[in-house]
N, C-alpha and C positions, 0 to 999 in steps of 0.2 A: 335241356328241357324245352319242349315245344311251347310256342307262344299260345296263350289262351285266346279263345274267340269270343266276340260279343255280337249280339244282334244289333244291326244298324238300321234295318228297314224292313217293313212288312208290305209286300206287294199283293195286289188282288188280281191274280191270274199270272200265267207264265209269261205273257207278252210284256207286261209291266216289269216283272222281275228280270227278264232278259235285258230290257233297255237299261235298267239301273246297273245291272251286273256288267254290261259291256262298257258303260261310262266309267265305272270304277276300275275295271280291268285296264282300260285305255290309260288310266292314270297310274298304273303299276300296282294297284291294290288287289290283293288276293281275296276272292269272294267264294263263299260256300252257300249253296242254296239248300233249303230244307222245306219240304211240304208233305202233306198227307197224300199217300199214294192214291187213295180213292178220289181225291179231287182231280188228280191228273188223268185218271182213267175216264172220268165222266166229264172232263173239261170244265169244271166249275170255276167261277171267278168271283163268287160272292160267298160270304159266310166263312166259318172256320176251315171248311174243306177247300175253299178257293184261295186261301192265304199261302203265300210263298215267303218264307223268312230268309233274309240275307244276313249272313254273318261275315265278319272280317276279323283278322288278327287284332288283338288289343293294341299292338304297336302301330297299327294303321287306322285305328278307330277315329281319331280326331280329324285326320285328313279326309277320310270317307264322309264323316259328318259334315264337314265344310262343303264338300262337293255336292252332296245331296241337298243341303240347304241352298246352295247356288242354283241347282237345277229346279228346285221347287219355287224359288223366288223369280225364276225366269232369266237369271243372269247368263245362263249358258245358251240361251236362244238368240241372243243378239248377233247379227251378222256384221262383219266388217263392211262399212259402207262402200269401200273400194271394190269389194268382191261382188256386191249386188249388181246383177245385170251384166257383169263382165263376161263376155264370151270369147275374148281374145285367145285363151288357152285351149279352147275346144278344137279338137282335130276335125278338119273338114276335108273329106275326100273329094269334094267337087271343085278343087282348085284347078 
C-alpha cells in the first residue's frame, strides 16, 4: 500500500515553491507540487491561483515540518564563520 501524502507548505509562486522543494529534496524527502494550471499560465503569485501546495509522504511529514520551521526561523541561513570570506579553495588560473 502506498504511503499517504499530506500538505506541508503553501508557497506563493513557483519560485518560492521550488526553493522549498529543493531544500526538502536535498534532505531526501519526496515532494509533490500541486497548483492551478491557470496560475502557472498567467504567472500569478498572489491569491488562490498563485498558490503552489507542497505535499510529502506521511512518513516524512515530521522531518519536513522541522526543516521548514528551521528555514522560516532563519536557522538554515547561518554560515559557518570559518567559510565566510575564505577564498583558499577557489581555483585561480592566474598562478
